[in-house]
Backbone bond lengths (Angstrom), bond angles and torsions (degrees), N, CA, C in turn:
res aa  C-N    CA-C-N  psi(-1)  N-CA   C-N-CA  omega(-1)  CA-C   N-CA-C  phi
1 M - - - 1.393 - - 1.618 111.97 -
2 L 1.326 113.95 -41.24 1.445 118.75 -177.93 1.510 111.06 -66.61
3 P 1.364 122.88 -44.03 1.405 122.46 173.39 1.512 114.80 -52.53
4 Q 1.337 110.50 -43.77 1.566 115.80 -176.86 1.510 109.60 -70.48
5 A 1.367 121.40 -35.72 1.364 126.93 172.92 1.576 112.00 -60.24
6 L 1.281 110.14 -46.82 1.569 110.04 179.71 1.446 112.85 -71.62
7 D 1.397 120.08 -33.09 1.398 119.76 172.86 1.585 116.72 -66.68
8 S 1.418 116.59 -32.26 1.382 119.30 170.95 1.567 109.87 -64.99
9 G 1.292 114.98 -48.75 1.433 117.93 -178.39 1.527 114.98 -56.29
10 R 1.369 115.17 -37.20 1.515 119.09 174.69 1.507 113.98 -63.03
11 R 1.424 112.71 -41.15 1.438 120.08 -178.78 1.580 112.94 -66.09
12 I 1.295 111.35 -41.03 1.571 119.24 176.91 1.354 108.50 -70.81
13 S 1.417 128.20 -33.80 1.402 130.36 176.19 1.511 110.95 -61.98
14 R 1.442 109.93 -48.15 1.440 115.94 177.72 1.555 113.91 -60.20
15 H 1.310 119.87 -42.54 1.375 120.23 177.63 1.493 116.93 -63.07
16 I 1.355 116.71 -35.02 1.438 125.72 175.53 1.479 106.15 -69.09
17 M 1.258 123.72 -40.16 1.443 123.92 -179.86 1.564 114.10 -68.85
18 T 1.294 108.44 -34.10 1.534 117.61 175.25 1.512 110.78 -62.41
19 L 1.332 113.83 -46.88 1.573 117.11 177.28 1.457 109.32 -61.54
20 F 1.309 120.88 -41.32 1.383 125.10 -176.47 1.443 109.48 -62.45
21 L 1.264 119.87 -43.07 1.504 125.18 -172.62 1.488 110.54 -63.75
22 F 1.351 114.20 -28.46 1.578 121.03 -176.42 1.578 101.02 -68.35
23 T 1.434 120.90 -35.13 1.441 114.87 -179.56 1.495 116.22 -108.76
24 K 1.328 120.67 14.39 1.479 126.09 -168.83 1.486 107.34 -64.28
25 S 1.276 124.19 -40.16 1.513 123.77 -178.01 1.555 108.06 -72.86
26 D 1.318 121.57 -16.38 1.475 120.42 -178.92 1.613 113.44 -99.65
27 V 1.296 115.28 11.01 1.435 117.55 179.09 1.515 108.04 -67.51
28 L 1.326 116.98 -54.16 1.475 124.35 -175.24 1.502 108.41 -74.66
29 T 1.295 113.65 -38.77 1.613 117.47 -170.48 1.508 115.81 -85.08
30 T 1.388 119.13 -20.90 1.473 124.36 176.41 1.501 117.07 -132.01
31 L 1.267 112.43 -53.05 1.553 119.01 -172.73 1.617 107.06 -58.92
32 L 1.255 120.69 -55.08 1.533 123.04 -179.19 1.534 110.21 -64.69
33 P 1.249 119.77 -53.67 1.590 120.65 -173.41 1.595 104.54 -64.82
34 V 1.315 127.18 -35.94 1.411 124.91 -174.47 1.579 110.02 -73.23
35 T 1.343 108.87 -39.74 1.585 118.27 172.66 1.383 111.89 -56.00
36 L 1.450 120.22 -56.38 1.411 129.24 178.42 1.638 109.69 -53.91
37 F 1.328 116.84 -44.58 1.434 121.88 -179.58 1.499 111.87 -65.10
38 A 1.286 120.24 -40.37 1.427 124.05 178.23 1.511 109.48 -63.80
39 L 1.357 118.80 -48.54 1.451 121.43 177.82 1.466 115.77 -59.83
40 A 1.413 117.51 -35.91 1.346 118.94 -174.70 1.620 112.46 -86.21
41 N 1.388 110.65 -23.32 1.468 118.86 -173.89 1.569 111.34 -90.74
42 V 1.346 120.85 -25.59 1.440 123.26 -176.94 1.566 114.70 -60.98
43 P 1.318 117.21 126.72 1.415 118.13 -171.12 1.558 111.57 -81.67
44 H 1.347 115.44 -27.31 1.429 115.65 176.84 1.476 105.28 -136.96
45 P 1.314 115.18 99.49 1.468 122.82 -169.96 1.581 107.18 -70.61
46 H 1.364 116.96 141.66 1.355 122.06 176.54 1.495 112.56 -67.96
47 P 1.420 118.15 134.18 1.431 115.40 -168.90 1.575 113.56 -74.75
48 H 1.312 121.08 -7.93 1.458 119.43 -177.07 1.510 106.75 -96.92
49 A 1.376 119.50 132.68 1.363 127.49 -176.19 1.573 109.07 -69.71
50 T 1.323 119.53 -20.80 1.394 117.72 178.46 1.510 114.50 -67.77
51 R 1.306 114.82 -15.38 1.573 123.20 177.47 1.519 106.82 -55.81
52 I 1.326 117.51 -31.18 1.519 119.35 -176.02 1.519 108.32 -63.36
53 L 1.306 115.65 -36.18 1.485 121.99 -174.69 1.443 105.86 -73.87
54 E 1.293 121.32 -34.59 1.386 126.21 -176.81 1.527 111.21 -74.15
55 I 1.431 114.47 -29.06 1.498 115.93 174.02 1.540 107.44 -69.82
56 I 1.397 116.77 -45.17 1.428 114.50 177.66 1.431 119.43 -58.59
57 I 1.370 115.26 -41.32 1.371 120.60 -179.84 1.478 113.86 -63.07
58 W 1.418 116.11 -42.68 1.352 128.60 176.40 1.580 109.23 -55.41
59 I 1.278 122.09 -58.73 1.331 127.52 179.82 1.560 108.64 -57.81
60 W 1.282 116.10 -53.49 1.534 121.98 -176.73 1.510 113.57 -52.57
61 I 1.309 119.79 -43.32 1.472 122.75 -173.82 1.585 107.01 -71.42
62 H 1.216 115.59 -34.05 1.478 122.08 178.65 1.573 110.11 -71.15
63 L 1.299 114.41 -40.28 1.406 123.42 179.75 1.712 105.80 -68.01
64 L 1.263 114.26 -45.61 1.487 119.04 -179.04 1.580 108.66 -62.48
65 K 1.300 122.19 -44.03 1.318 125.06 175.97 1.655 114.01 -61.06
66 F 1.282 114.49 -40.71 1.416 118.64 175.67 1.501 113.47 -68.35
67 D 1.328 115.97 -46.10 1.402 121.61 -174.94 1.542 112.89 -66.48
68 I 1.295 111.98 -40.40 1.621 113.86 174.13 1.478 107.82 -61.57
69 S 1.358 117.86 -46.29 1.468 119.67 179.80 1.483 115.79 -52.35
70 N 1.466 111.03 -42.48 1.434 122.41 -179.61 1.575 116.99 -69.67
71 Q 1.366 110.63 -40.52 1.451 114.56 -175.29 1.593 116.06 -84.85
72 I 1.400 116.12 -8.64 1.396 119.31 174.45 1.507 112.56 -86.33
73 Q 1.385 116.72 -14.36 1.508 121.69 178.09 1.469 112.59 -60.84
74 D 1.283 118.50 -47.53 1.367 121.17 -171.80 1.604 112.34 -145.30
75 P 1.332 115.60 67.71 1.522 116.12 177.75 1.418 117.84 -56.10
76 E 1.300 119.40 -19.07 1.578 118.98 -177.33 1.579 104.84 -73.62
77 E 1.281 121.31 -29.21 1.423 117.69 176.77 1.506 113.79 -67.73
78 D 1.260 115.56 -37.98 1.516 122.04 172.55 1.430 118.31 -63.90
79 K 1.350 115.83 -25.72 1.498 124.25 178.81 1.484 105.27 -72.50
80 R 1.402 118.59 -27.55 1.483 122.62 -176.50 1.659 105.51 -85.41
81 N 1.244 114.19 -49.48 1.474 117.73 -166.92 1.543 113.37 -106.12
82 K 1.174 117.73 -32.11 1.524 120.07 179.06 1.530 113.68 -133.93
83 P 1.341 118.21 73.95 1.332 121.53 -172.94 1.630 116.91 -73.48
84 D 1.238 108.94 -18.52 1.635 115.97 173.93 1.421 110.99 -74.00
85 R 1.138 128.21 -5.78 1.562 128.21 -178.83 1.549 103.59 -68.39
86 P 1.285 112.76 162.81 1.553 118.94 -174.24 1.591 113.21 -58.52
87 L 1.308 111.60 -47.28 1.443 118.65 -167.07 1.686 106.59 -74.41
88 P 1.295 119.28 -50.45 1.550 114.02 178.44 1.594 111.21 -68.14
89 S 1.298 116.24 -27.30 1.395 116.37 -178.40 1.601 115.23 -83.86
90 G 1.270 113.40 -1.63 1.457 119.92 170.62 1.553 111.59 84.64
91 R 1.283 120.61 8.85 1.568 122.89 176.78 1.424 111.75 -62.70
92 I 1.215 119.09 -33.38 1.521 126.03 -175.44 1.424 115.74 -147.60
93 T 1.380 120.54 150.37 1.438 119.81 -179.04 1.602 104.76 -87.10
94 A 1.276 111.50 165.67 1.527 117.75 176.87 1.486 109.42 -67.11
95 Q 1.323 120.01 -33.46 1.448 121.81 -177.77 1.504 107.09 -67.67
96 N 1.338 119.02 -49.60 1.409 121.81 -175.51 1.559 110.75 -63.31
97 A 1.331 115.50 -37.30 1.377 120.35 179.19 1.513 111.05 -65.68
98 A 1.292 118.11 -37.90 1.486 124.53 179.45 1.500 108.16 -64.65
99 D 1.372 114.56 -39.57 1.545 119.38 -179.58 1.532 108.09 -65.19
100 V 1.345 120.28 -41.99 1.421 121.78 177.85 1.538 111.94 -60.86
101 R 1.435 115.24 -44.15 1.433 119.38 -178.03 1.461 110.35 -60.01
102 W 1.335 122.25 -45.58 1.475 122.01 -175.17 1.526 109.85 -73.39
103 L 1.397 113.32 -27.86 1.452 117.93 177.28 1.503 114.16 -60.11
104 L 1.411 104.71 -39.74 1.550 109.97 -172.44 1.562 108.88 -76.37
105 V 1.301 123.04 -7.98 1.512 121.04 179.32 1.502 108.97 -64.19
106 P 1.282 123.57 -59.09 1.454 121.54 175.52 1.659 114.82 -60.62
107 V 1.216 113.74 -31.39 1.497 119.63 177.79 1.556 107.57 -64.51
108 C 1.248 119.14 -47.72 1.566 124.67 177.11 1.589 106.63 -58.62
109 L 1.342 110.04 -55.57 1.472 108.16 -174.86 1.495 117.47 -63.83
110 M 1.275 117.52 -34.13 1.532 121.85 173.54 1.434 113.82 -62.01
111 F 1.390 113.51 -45.79 1.469 121.96 -178.92 1.585 106.85 -59.92
112 S 1.309 110.75 -48.60 1.491 116.10 -175.56 1.523 114.41 -64.35
113 A 1.340 116.82 -31.67 1.354 120.29 178.58 1.497 119.38 -64.32
114 M 1.430 109.24 -23.33 1.474 116.04 178.16 1.452 115.04 -67.08
115 Y 1.410 115.28 -13.16 1.536 121.45 -175.67 1.571 111.04 -107.09
116 G 1.319 119.91 -1.42 1.516 122.67 -178.90 1.464 112.58 119.21
117 G 1.311 114.84 176.84 1.407 126.88 -172.54 1.685 107.35 -69.07
118 Q 1.330 117.27 -45.21 1.432 113.24 -173.15 1.602 112.28 -72.18
119 T 1.280 115.24 -25.97 1.504 116.46 165.20 1.365 117.65 -60.07
120 L 1.377 111.20 -47.12 1.521 122.79 179.45 1.618 105.74 -57.77
121 A 1.277 113.42 -45.25 1.465 119.71 -172.11 1.596 106.38 -69.33
122 S 1.311 114.45 -38.85 1.553 119.25 -174.11 1.685 102.83 -68.16
123 S 1.414 112.91 -40.27 1.510 113.10 177.73 1.538 113.10 -65.67
124 A 1.299 119.89 -37.74 1.393 125.26 -178.36 1.482 111.91 -68.88
125 C 1.295 116.32 -45.55 1.532 125.37 172.12 1.358 111.28 -49.78
126 F 1.484 116.31 -52.33 1.358 125.25 -177.89 1.498 113.56 -57.50
127 E 1.241 116.47 -39.96 1.476 121.31 177.75 1.523 110.75 -68.37
128 A 1.317 116.91 -46.95 1.427 119.54 179.04 1.587 110.05 -58.16
129 L 1.294 118.21 -44.60 1.455 119.76 178.04 1.504 109.75 -65.32
130 S 1.296 119.19 -35.54 1.486 124.60 -179.82 1.546 107.21 -60.95
131 I 1.257 118.25 -48.74 1.381 122.69 177.24 1.425 116.47 -60.72
132 W 1.368 117.11 -41.89 1.425 121.13 172.32 1.602 112.57 -63.88
133 Y 1.250 115.56 -43.80 1.423 122.50 -177.50 1.556 111.48 -66.15
134 N 1.270 121.08 -47.13 1.349 126.34 -175.37 1.668 116.29 -94.25
135 E 1.302 111.97 -60.37 1.465 109.81 -175.98 1.469 115.06 -74.63
136 F 1.369 113.00 -25.38 1.600 114.55 178.50 1.442 113.26 -102.29
137 G 1.262 119.95 14.74 1.426 128.83 172.38 1.593 117.37 71.35
138 G 1.398 113.96 24.08 1.518 109.67 179.95 1.464 115.52 -61.71
139 H 1.281 115.19 -21.21 1.633 119.52 174.24 1.401 112.47 -61.65
140 K 1.314 126.33 -19.40 1.349 127.16 -167.49 1.559 113.90 -80.88
141 F 1.264 111.98 -17.73 1.606 118.85 -176.68 1.415 106.44 -113.58
142 A 1.476 117.03 143.63 1.372 121.97 177.76 1.552 118.70 -59.49
143 L 1.335 116.12 -48.38 1.322 118.27 179.47 1.534 120.16 -65.37
144 S 1.305 112.42 -43.88 1.507 119.72 178.91 1.550 107.24 -68.45
145 K 1.298 115.06 -35.77 1.604 118.98 -175.86 1.418 106.61 -61.06
146 N 1.398 118.99 -48.51 1.561 122.68 -173.89 1.501 107.29 -71.33
147 I 1.329 118.30 -44.25 1.583 117.42 -177.02 1.399 110.94 -66.50
148 L 1.358 121.08 -49.14 1.536 124.35 -180.00 1.568 110.46 -61.50
149 T 1.240 120.17 -40.56 1.444 119.58 179.46 1.454 111.98 -71.98
150 A 1.299 120.96 -38.35 1.527 124.50 174.53 1.520 110.55 -59.73
151 V 1.258 115.79 -50.09 1.446 123.66 -177.43 1.521 108.93 -61.02
152 G 1.393 112.16 -52.88 1.570 120.75 176.98 1.540 111.95 -48.82
153 Y 1.441 110.99 -48.66 1.507 112.02 -174.22 1.604 104.81 -72.85
154 T 1.380 122.24 -25.37 1.406 116.69 176.59 1.469 115.16 -73.74
155 C 1.339 114.54 -21.92 1.530 120.01 167.04 1.380 115.79 -62.28
156 L 1.392 117.14 -40.27 1.435 125.37 -178.40 1.478 108.56 -67.09
157 E 1.371 111.55 -46.92 1.556 114.55 -177.97 1.506 111.96 -65.16
158 A 1.324 120.62 -37.30 1.481 122.00 179.53 1.447 112.06 -67.78
159 G 1.347 115.96 -47.48 1.461 121.26 175.10 1.434 116.10 -57.21
160 A 1.403 115.87 -44.67 1.512 122.49 -173.68 1.608 104.49 -73.30
161 T 1.276 118.09 -32.63 1.426 118.06 178.74 1.538 114.90 -64.40
162 I 1.225 114.05 -40.32 1.519 121.98 177.12 1.467 109.65 -69.52
163 V 1.412 119.14 -41.93 1.418 122.59 176.53 1.616 109.27 -55.96
164 A 1.326 115.26 -39.10 1.476 122.17 -176.07 1.583 111.88 -70.66
165 G 1.362 110.83 -18.61 1.565 108.12 -169.96 1.580 108.44 -107.16
166 S 1.270 111.86 -176.15 1.392 124.93 -178.88 1.637 113.01 -99.25
167 S 1.361 108.94 -3.74 1.529 115.87 178.85 1.606 108.40 -117.18
168 P 1.334 107.73 143.31 1.500 110.95 -177.45 1.617 114.02 -80.82
169 C 1.331 108.92 11.80 1.599 109.00 -176.49 1.566 108.11 -136.33
170 L 1.161 120.40 159.33 1.389 128.53 167.46 1.466 113.59 -78.17
171 D 1.401 120.14 141.49 1.395 119.45 175.21 1.631 106.51 -92.30
172 S 1.316 113.41 175.33 1.480 115.47 -177.10 1.583 116.85 -58.95
173 I 1.325 113.36 -37.68 1.449 117.98 178.37 1.539 113.11 -65.54
174 S 1.362 110.16 -44.76 1.556 112.17 -179.51 1.505 110.08 -69.99
175 A 1.294 116.79 -33.86 1.492 118.41 179.21 1.540 111.62 -62.98
176 R 1.378 113.58 -37.99 1.416 118.13 -179.22 1.557 110.28 -73.29
177 A 1.285 119.82 -31.18 1.438 124.14 177.45 1.620 107.12 -63.19
178 V 1.340 115.59 -47.03 1.446 122.06 -178.04 1.531 107.80 -65.60
179 A 1.401 125.78 -35.32 1.208 127.69 -178.75 1.624 110.64 -69.65
180 F 1.164 110.72 -37.62 1.593 114.86 -176.34 1.543 104.44 -73.78
181 S 1.302 114.72 -38.36 1.427 122.04 176.09 1.529 112.32 -51.21
182 C 1.370 115.23 -45.11 1.357 125.66 -178.68 1.582 104.73 -60.38
183 A 1.284 114.93 -52.70 1.530 119.75 -177.80 1.508 113.09 -58.16
184 V 1.311 116.71 -37.58 1.485 121.83 -176.98 1.719 105.60 -68.60
185 F 1.262 112.39 -42.05 1.525 117.01 -176.16 1.579 105.51 -71.88
186 A 1.257 119.22 -42.35 1.465 117.06 -176.20 1.536 113.91 -62.13
187 T 1.363 115.52 -26.81 1.384 120.25 -177.85 1.555 118.37 -101.69
188 T 1.338 112.03 -8.67 1.470 116.92 179.83 1.531 118.31 -132.07
189 L 1.338 109.78 -2.21 1.519 115.20 -173.38 1.531 116.48 -65.63
190 H 1.436 116.04 -16.18 1.476 115.95 178.74 1.544 107.88 -68.81
191 A 1.334 113.28 -5.21 1.597 111.98 167.69 1.599 112.11 -47.23
192 Q 1.245 114.23 -39.32 1.494 121.25 -177.17 1.611 109.86 -71.39
193 D 1.383 119.17 -17.52 1.499 118.50 -178.87 1.614 113.59 -84.38
194 F 1.333 115.70 -14.58 1.392 108.23 -176.28 1.508 116.76 -73.07
195 K 1.267 117.31 -25.31 1.435 122.74 177.52 1.517 110.51 -69.15
196 D 1.358 117.08 -26.28 1.514 123.28 -177.05 1.484 108.03 -101.02
197 E 1.328 121.88 11.05 1.472 116.00 -168.59 1.553 112.15 -66.61
198 E 1.277 121.32 -33.74 1.432 122.70 176.48 1.565 110.22 -63.17
199 G 1.254 119.55 -46.72 1.474 121.25 -174.83 1.524 107.63 -71.76
200 D 1.498 119.78 -35.48 1.423 119.43 177.58 1.482 111.62 -62.18
201 R 1.379 113.54 -40.13 1.539 117.41 -175.54 1.544 106.77 -67.75
202 F 1.402 113.83 -38.72 1.513 112.29 -179.20 1.440 115.19 -63.82
203 I 1.298 119.91 -38.13 1.445 125.44 175.36 1.504 119.43 -81.47
204 G 1.259 113.48 -12.51 1.586 120.48 178.59 1.432 107.95 87.65
205 R 1.324 129.06 16.24 1.473 127.08 173.66 1.474 111.47 -63.73
206 R 1.418 113.38 134.26 1.458 118.22 179.44 1.373 112.26 -94.29
207 T 1.263 125.40 104.59 1.501 127.09 176.49 1.507 109.80 -118.90
208 L 1.267 116.69 163.55 1.526 121.83 170.69 1.593 111.80 -50.56
209 V 1.320 110.68 -38.47 1.517 116.16 -175.71 1.547 111.74 -73.19
210 T 1.324 122.02 -39.59 1.352 127.25 176.16 1.543 113.35 -76.60
211 L 1.273 119.57 -31.63 1.539 122.35 -175.96 1.507 104.80 -86.62
212 F 1.278 123.09 -42.43 1.543 124.58 -171.56 1.647 108.25 -138.63
213 P 1.257 110.36 71.52 1.616 110.22 -167.14 1.544 109.52 -72.70
214 T 1.344 121.20 -31.14 1.483 119.25 172.87 1.489 112.32 -63.49
215 F 1.376 115.03 -51.90 1.546 118.07 177.93 1.478 113.19 -56.27
216 A 1.361 114.73 -39.37 1.486 117.78 -176.06 1.612 106.38 -61.99
217 R 1.221 119.80 -42.86 1.467 124.91 -175.64 1.550 106.91 -69.38
218 I 1.354 118.37 -45.91 1.513 117.59 178.11 1.417 109.90 -63.31
219 S 1.366 121.73 -36.48 1.486 123.16 -179.93 1.634 111.01 -60.42
220 M 1.267 115.50 -35.63 1.441 119.79 176.58 1.451 111.41 -69.35
221 L 1.382 118.29 -45.83 1.452 121.95 177.35 1.543 116.19 -58.35
222 I 1.359 110.57 -35.14 1.530 114.69 175.88 1.578 110.67 -90.72
223 G 1.364 118.56 -42.39 1.364 115.83 -169.93 1.541 122.43 -73.23
224 V 1.362 113.02 -31.06 1.481 112.28 178.07 1.438 115.33 -76.21
225 P 1.298 127.39 -43.26 1.550 123.20 167.24 1.496 112.70 -62.80
226 L 1.308 126.55 -31.44 1.396 127.87 178.97 1.582 108.78 -65.94
227 W 1.236 117.52 -47.35 1.430 124.74 177.85 1.527 110.59 -63.70
228 S 1.279 117.43 -35.40 1.495 127.57 177.02 1.441 106.67 -61.00
229 F 1.371 119.39 -51.41 1.415 123.46 -176.70 1.540 113.35 -66.23
230 F 1.409 114.75 -42.77 1.359 124.54 178.79 1.535 111.70 -51.99
231 L 1.364 111.97 -57.04 1.451 121.83 -173.35 1.429 111.77 -67.87
232 S 1.263 114.29 -38.77 1.537 116.18 177.63 1.490 113.34 -60.02
233 R 1.441 115.80 -30.12 1.466 119.14 -179.17 1.627 104.49 -86.15
234 L 1.284 122.45 -34.87 1.399 126.95 -178.57 1.598 109.77 -59.42
235 W 1.362 113.28 -42.53 1.495 117.51 -168.40 1.645 106.53 -104.20
236 H 1.422 114.45 8.77 1.511 120.76 173.40 1.544 113.44 56.75
237 V 1.324 110.73 44.11 1.413 120.54 -178.52 1.560 107.94 -75.72
238 D 1.354 123.90 129.80 1.393 128.27 -172.72 1.572 110.30 -57.25
239 S 1.264 111.94 164.09 1.561 116.53 -171.87 1.468 114.51 -61.73
240 I 1.385 120.17 -41.83 1.469 122.44 179.12 1.525 110.46 -58.79
241 C 1.281 117.98 -50.26 1.381 122.79 -177.41 1.359 109.35 -69.64
242 S 1.279 126.21 -40.99 1.437 123.87 175.63 1.491 117.19 -60.48
243 I 1.381 117.20 -39.44 1.537 121.40 168.40 1.578 112.78 -60.35
244 A 1.207 117.52 -37.76 1.438 121.10 175.60 1.478 117.70 -61.65
245 F 1.338 107.44 -52.38 1.574 121.94 171.64 1.597 110.17 -49.77
246 I 1.292 109.59 -60.09 1.503 116.04 -171.93 1.591 108.00 -63.68
247 A 1.290 116.35 -43.08 1.511 117.34 176.46 1.449 111.41 -56.27
248 Y 1.305 112.61 -47.12 1.514 112.73 -175.38 1.562 113.58 -68.25
249 G 1.385 111.95 -36.17 1.531 118.31 175.09 1.622 106.80 -64.56
250 T 1.221 116.15 -27.83 1.536 118.99 -177.98 1.639 106.97 -72.69
251 V 1.328 110.49 -48.00 1.445 117.15 -178.46 1.459 108.64 -59.38
252 V 1.388 123.13 -55.09 1.435 127.55 174.85 1.521 115.66 -47.74
253 G 1.360 116.98 -49.68 1.345 124.25 -179.43 1.537 110.01 -66.29
254 G 1.324 116.02 -41.69 1.453 115.85 177.55 1.558 121.72 -65.36
255 R 1.459 106.28 -27.50 1.462 108.46 176.29 1.429 118.43 -68.55
256 F 1.416 115.65 -25.23 1.553 115.48 174.91 1.474 111.10 -72.19
257 M 1.404 115.63 -26.31 1.514 118.20 177.76 1.573 115.03 -80.39
258 V 1.296 112.87 -34.68 1.536 118.32 -173.47 1.583 112.33 -91.61
259 Y 1.345 117.79 -40.43 1.461 122.73 -176.48 1.576 109.83 -109.02
260 R 1.265 113.79 110.06 1.481 118.22 -168.64 1.623 114.12 -116.38
261 T 1.314 113.41 12.47 1.496 114.42 176.32 1.508 108.05 -81.70
262 A 1.371 115.21 162.36 1.409 121.09 178.82 1.464 111.56 -56.39
263 S 1.324 118.58 -50.08 1.434 121.06 -176.82 1.464 113.51 -61.67
264 A 1.323 118.75 -34.73 1.569 128.43 -177.16 1.627 102.03 -76.15
265 D 1.192 117.60 -31.45 1.593 117.46 -174.01 1.559 99.35 -79.50
266 K 1.260 126.68 -30.52 1.487 124.72 -177.80 1.539 105.21 -74.06
267 Q 1.364 119.28 -37.50 1.481 114.46 177.64 1.474 111.29 -77.34
268 S 1.257 122.25 -31.14 1.472 124.71 176.55 1.522 106.28 -60.79
269 C 1.421 121.13 -48.99 1.316 121.94 177.41 1.495 118.65 -60.99
270 K 1.330 114.71 -28.79 1.536 117.66 173.48 1.458 109.96 -68.58
271 L 1.340 118.89 -42.31 1.476 123.53 178.73 1.467 110.00 -62.45
272 Y 1.285 118.31 -42.75 1.499 126.59 -179.87 1.539 108.28 -62.65
273 S 1.429 118.35 -43.13 1.364 115.75 -172.82 1.510 116.19 -87.27
274 V 1.300 115.43 -24.53 1.475 120.34 -178.73 1.661 106.56 -75.63
275 S 1.219 112.57 -35.26 1.575 114.91 178.08 1.390 104.47 -79.31
276 D 1.353 120.41 -54.35 1.507 128.76 -179.36 1.521 111.42 46.47
277 L 1.298 121.42 10.97 1.394 121.25 -178.61 1.383 120.16 63.04
278 K 1.384 113.65 15.10 1.421 118.86 -168.45 1.569 117.80 -63.72
279 E 1.345 104.85 -59.32 1.603 110.48 179.10 1.595 108.98 -57.70
280 L 1.319 121.15 -34.81 1.375 120.35 174.83 1.384 114.28 -64.47
281 E 1.311 122.76 -27.57 1.515 124.44 -176.13 1.497 110.61 -78.01
282 V 1.351 119.13 -18.82 1.442 115.87 -167.96 1.356 113.17 -130.63
283 S 1.279 121.92 -17.10 1.551 117.91 177.39 1.412 117.91 -150.62
284 P 1.355 116.91 143.34 1.375 119.93 -179.25 1.501 113.71 -73.54
285 C 1.395 121.57 156.63 1.485 116.41 -177.93 1.545 111.91 -81.00
C-alpha cells in the first residue's frame, strides 16, 4: 500500500507542477500585481485573512485557463523560445491541455458566482476576451493585442477587488482606479512584447514592437514616467512619494531605451510588471 501511495503522490505532484508551469511566467507579471492591486483598491476589506488566499486562487485559475488556451495555439513557437513549458517539454499533450482549459470555464464561473454578479460578469467577460485573443487570433495584431490584454487585465483587477472585499460591488473610487489601470495598460503594455520580439518576428506576429521598434521604446521612455506623474496628481499623493514614483517610472522607462538585449528586456519587463503603478493608482502614501 505504501509504495502505491507514494507513486500516487508523485503523479499528483507532477500534475500540480504541470499546471503551475503553464502560469509560471505570469506570477510576477500578473498574479502578484493584481493581488496587490485588489488589496490596495478594495474599499471595505474582508475581515478574514483567508480571503487573501481566495484572491490568489481566483486570479490563478483564470490565469491558468487563459495560459493553457494561449499555449495550445502554437506549441512550435514555445519549442523555440520557451522549451520548459508543459507542452514543448512533453509533460502534457495538447488534447489533454485543451480538456483542462474547457473544464476550467465552468469552474471559474461557479467560483466567481460565489462573490456576486459583478465578479461573475468579470469572469465571463475575461473568458470572452480570452476566446477572442486566442481562438480568434486577436493576439496577432498590435492594436487588438494591446486592447484585449488591457481589458482582460482590468477584468481580473475588478473581479479580484470584489473578492477581496465584503461588498459584492465596486464603489466609484475603486471603479475609477480600475478604469485608469486599463488606460495605463492599453498604452504601455507592449513592455511585455520586447522580451518576445525574436519569437514574434519568427512567427510573423504583428506587435507594436515588431512593427515600430524605435517608437515602441520611445513610448516607454515617455509613457511610464508621464503616467506616474499624472496618477500621483490624480490621487493627491504627497510630494516625497510622488518624486519616488516618478523617479522609478523614469528608471523603468529609461531601461527599455538604453538596454536592448533580450535578457535586459526580460528584466525591464519584470520591473515594469512588479511596480505596475498599482499602489500609485489607488492610494496616497
